[in-house]
N, C-alpha and C positions, 0 to 999 in steps of 0.2 A: 491209111494216111501216114505218111513219113513224119518221123520226129522233127526233122529239119527241112524246112521248105526249100525248094530249089532256088539256087542264087544266093542264100544265105552265107555270108562271108565272115561273120563274127566281128569283133571289134577291128576297126581300122588300125593298121600298123602305124607306128610314129614314123614320121618322115626324118627325124633326127638320126644322124650317123650314130652308130654304136660307140659308147663310151667304155674306157676301161672300168673294170670293177672299182667301186667306191669313188668314183669322180662325178662332178656335176659340172654342167656347161655354165660359162659366164661370158657376158658380152665385154666385161671389164678386162683390163690388163693389170692384175695386182703386182705390186712392186715388193719383192722381197729380197733382201740382201744380207750376207753375213758381216757386213761392215760398212764404213763409210763410202759413198760414191767416189771414186777417183776422177779427177778431170784431166784427161789426156790430150795434149795438143796433137793435131794432125801433123805438124812439122816434125814432131819427134817419135810419134807412133811408129812401131814395127812390128812384124810378126816374123818369129823365128822358129824353123823346125830343126831341132837337135837331133841328129841320128845318134845310135848308141856308140859309135866310133868316134864321136866328137865333131864330126862334120856338121856345119851349120848352114842353113839356107835361109837367107833374109829377104824380106819385102819391105819397102817403106810403103806409106799410104799411097802416094802416087802409082808405085810399082803394082800395089795390090789392084787398084782401080783400072788398071791398063790390062789386067788378065780378063779372060772370057768370064762374063757375069751370067749367073742363072737367077731365075725368079721362082723359087719353091713356093707352092701353097700347101701349107700343112697344118695338121692338128698339133697342139702342144699340151702337155699334161704335167702339172705340178704335183709333187709329193703331199702337198697340203689338201689335195683332193679337187682343185679347180681344173678344168680343162677349156681350152679356147679353140674353137673349131674353125678351120678355113682360113689360117692366118697367111698372109702374103709377105714375103721377104725378098731381099735381094742381096747377092753375095758371090762369093767364089767358092767352088766346090773343093773340098779336101782332096778330091781325086786329082784336080788340077795342081795344087800346091804339092802333093806327095809325088807327082810324076817326075821321075829323074832322080828321086831321093833313094839312094841305095841303102837298104835296110834289110836286116833279118829279124827285126823286132816283132813281137805279138802284142805289144802294149803301148800306150801313150798316157803321158801325164800332161793335162793342159795347164798352162800357167797363166795368170791374170795380173794386170795392173792393180796393185792393191794386196797381192800376196795369195789370193785364193787359188787353189788347185783342185782338179778332179781327175780320176783315173777312167779309162776307157780301153776296151780291146781295140787294137789297130783296125781289125776288120770292120768295126762299127763305124769307122770314119771313111771308110771306102764304099764304092759301089752306089754312089749318088745317094748317099744317106746323111751326109754332113757338109756344112758350109761354114765359113767365115763370113757372117751375115752383118752388112752395114747399114741396110734399109729395112724399115718396117712400115707396111701400109702406105707405101709410096713416099715416106719422108725419111731423112736421116734419123738413125737409131738413137733415140734419147739416152742421155747419161743413165738415168734411173733404171733403163731396161738393158743397159750393157755397152751403150754407144761410148766411143765410136764404132766398135766391132765386138761381136760376141761369137762364141761357137754355137752353132745351131745344130743339134742332134735330135730331132723330134721324136724319134721312135723310142727314146729313153726319157725317164722323169727329167724335168727341166733343170734341175740342179747340175746336170751333165751338160748342159749347154752354158759353158762358163761365160760370164759377163766380162767385158773389159779384157777380152783374150790377148795376150801377147806372143803366145807361142806354145808349141807342143814339143815335149821331150819323148823321143822313142826309147823304150826300154824292153829288154829281154826278159825282165821278171815285173810281175804287177806291183805297183806302189799305190797305196790308198792316199787319196787326197784329203782336203779339209773336212767335208762332211763325212766321208767314209771312215776316217779315223774316230769319228763322233759317234759311230754307231749305224750310220746309213748303209744301205746294201752296195756292194761293190759293183753291181752291174746296173739295177735299177729299171727293170722291163715294167712298165705300167700295166701291161696286160696279164702279167703275173704277180701284180701288187708286191714287187720287190722294193718295198720302202726302206727297211731295216734288215740288218744282219739276222740271218735265220729265216726270214720269210722266203 
């Protein structure tokens, strides 16, 4: 007689998608900010990409909304250990915004209304992996979550998805942003638990 009977499969596997190490799923959308929430009028809002040679490319809110829109469904992961799975956004791909920008830069520094900054490799903003997002779950992005628009870079920890984004400065050398100068990891890959410098 066999030790395992025919058809025995063991415990059923969880239907939950895999989470990065150290993360737990949440149905909520926690609000974490480094400072007060800026209130930005759509009449004065603009997004600027500044190349390393000083050339600037600018979009008003109306011009941003006239660009091709995408609706990514992505998982997001916060360095404080929560993950929100299957979130739905709408926005403009950085591929669209960077198209026609003449640059030899390898790095980007995102700037926000309110003064927040965060650094990213330029390659991580390309290839359909990053957006300027203005809609969450079918509604305009709330100010506490970064509205009117935030950077969305879901494959990195969520502090890299700068709230209230106003532009990106392209750089030939990496320059740490707000949390990076305070000891957070320069890159922030949740699957490698790159939370802090040295991880």
